[in-house]
N, C-alpha and C positions, 0 to 999 in steps of 0.2 A: 605937341606935349611936350612942357618941358622934363629932362629927362629922359624923353626917349625917341631913340632913332630910327628912321623907318627910310627905307630907300629900296629900288631894284637898279641893277649895277646896267652898266653899258657898254656894248661889245670894244666901241675904242678896236675899230678892225681895220685892216689895210685894201682887205679883197674880201666885200663879203658874199662872194660864192663861195669861197674856201670853206667847211665847215665845222673847221673849230678855230680858227684864225679869230682874234680877238680876247677880254678878258673871259676866261671860263674855270670857275671853281668847282664844275660836276666831275665827280671822280668813275661812274659808270655807265658814260656812254662812248666807250673808245677813245677820251683825247688822254694826248701822255701824260705819265705818271707825272713827270716834274714839270712841266706846265702849270698842271691843276694845282701841286705845291706851291710853287711862284707863285700865283694868284692869289690862294687863301693866305699866305704872309702878306700879300699888298693888303687885304680886305684887314684880316686880324691890327696890322699896323693902323691903316684909317683908324678904327675904332680903338686904339689904344690899346689891347687885350693883347693876350697869348693866343696862336692856335689853337688849343684846348677846349678853348671860350667859345671857339664855331659851334655850334651843334647840326650836323648834316646828316640827316636822314636818308637813306636810298629806298627811294618813292617808286614804289609799283602799282601805283593808278588805286592803291586801296581806299579804304574811308577810316582808316588805322590811327587813331590821336594818340601821342603820347604826353604826358604829363615829365619835365624836366626839373626833378627837386633835390638835383645833386650834381657837381662835377670830377671827376671826372665822367662822362656816359660811355660806356660800355659798346663800341659799333656794334657788334650784336644783339643789342637792342633796339637800334634803328635801323636793323632789314624791314624793309614791307611798311616801313611810314610813312603815312601822308601828312601830316598836322604836329602841330608839339605847341604844346602848353608851358610857361613856366609865370613863377611870381619869383624869380631869383636875380639878384641887378649882377651887371657883368657877366650876361649871357646873351650871347649872339643867334637869332634862330635864322635858321637859312634853310629855304627850300626853293629849287630850280625847277623852272619852267623853259617850254619854247613854243609856246601857243595856249595850254593850259591855263587857266587862270589862277594867280596868286594872289593872294588874302591874308592881308594883314591886319590883328585887332588887339586893342589896348582898352585896359578901363582905367579913365583917368583920375580915379579915384583913388585904386586900390593897386596899379602899376601891374596889373597882372596881363601879359602879354599873350602872343598866338601867331602863328604862322601858318596857313595850309596851301597844299598844292589841291585844287579843285580843278582838274577833266573831266569832259562828261562824262566818264564813270562814278568820278568820285563826286559829281554836282548831284547826280544821280541820288547815291548814297547817304549824302544829306552830310558829308563830311564838314562842312559849314556849322553845321547845325550842331555835329558833334561835340566839335572846339568848343561851339559858345558852351554847349552844357557844358565840360570838362573845366571851363576858364571858371563856370557860377558853383562847381565843387568845388574850387580854388579858393572861391569868397567874390568873385567881380559879379557885379550886377548890371546883365543889360539893357539898362536906359541910361549905365554911364559908358557904354563901351561906344569908340569908336574905330573905324574899319577903314578898310581901303583897299584897294583892287589893283595891283601894278598891270604891265602893258605883255598884253596875253591877243590871240586871235577875236577877232572882229565879225559879227554877225555876218556883213559881208561875203567875207574870207569862212565861214565855217558853214561849207557844203559837208554835207552829211548824207547817209540814207533813210530810207523811210522806217528800219528799225529802231533804230539812233532816236531818229524823230518823235515816235512812236511813245515812249518815253519821258516824255515832259507834255507838259501841260499846250493847250494848242497856242495859248497866248504868246509863248516862247518861239514858235516855228514859225518861220516864213518861205512861201513856195514865189515870191514876187522876183529872184533873181533866176528861174530858169525852171527847169523843170525836177531837177532834186529839191530836198528842206536844207533849210540855214538856221543854224539854231542860233539865238542871241543866251550864251550861258551867263555873261555877267549882270544880266538883267534876271534871272533865274537865281542868283546868287544874290541880289541886292533884296529879292520878292523872302530870300530863307532870313535875312538878319531881319528884314523888316517885322516877319512873324512871328521873329524870335524876344522881340520887344526894341532890338534898335533904333534908333532914332533915325528915319531918314535923313532929316540931316546932318547926322553923324558918321553917313555912308560917300567914300567918295568912289568914282567907275575909275575905268582905266584911264590910263591920259596918251594909251595909243596901241595901235592893233600893231602886233609882232610882225605879223606876216607880212603886212604893208612895209614894214618898218624894219627889213630885216639888215640893212644896212648897219640899225643899231640896236638891235634886241637878235638874239638866236630864234629862228620858227626851223621845225620839224618837217613845214609842210612844204617851206622853203627849200630846205638842207638837208631833209630827214632823218629819220630818230637817230644814227649816228652822227651826232653833230654835239656843238658846245650849246650850254644853257644859259640862261639868264638866273641869278642871284639875285633873291628876293628874302631885307633882311629885315628883323627886327630886332631893338635893343634896347635894353635899361640898365641905364649906367647906373654905375653905383652911389652914392649921395656924396662921398668925396669929390668923388669927378664933375658931376653937379655945381657943388660947388667952386670948385675951380672953373669954370667955365666963363 
């Protein structure tokens, strides 16, 4: 959409088995602070904004979604936040994943944008639906919203226990891979979006599996939770920036 940019970062690593090797802007999973700051500087430069315009929450697999209505944002207000919504231009919403599903959304008429981190806990708690409702409170219309999911774990790789599978509808649980159930998280989220009024044709599914492609994206299932994270970003450019493109 004109004026709105959204993407997920690539690892660009030299050793795929090394948990922090590659481009990583996540500050709370054990990566060296100087490396994280250097990567954030590169990300901000790519968007032609200052580092303070990157809004990066400290995610905890919650269902908390925060409206960003001014800058700067006090880091304390981003503790335990897993979804972000804004109508501001010049603000980059950044969420981190390493197998969970990143979801970005934009109202193509109003310019209201959102970014959501939806692991299985957040999916069960309907964090994407909560973000949609907050977008509507800010003036968005679900019929005008376009949504895209970034790289995440695929159904074949997402093996889980029956206690987790029992929290999902049967249509999203697959027992064909062996004794343990497998969950199709992106499909659950797609159904959530459609139920909220987002047109099926406005939903893009994940382009790759993070676990299968751990040389390109960080994967906690491959590398452990003490590893880097893939950043998924959505950014609404300022009007003057749009004119100069």
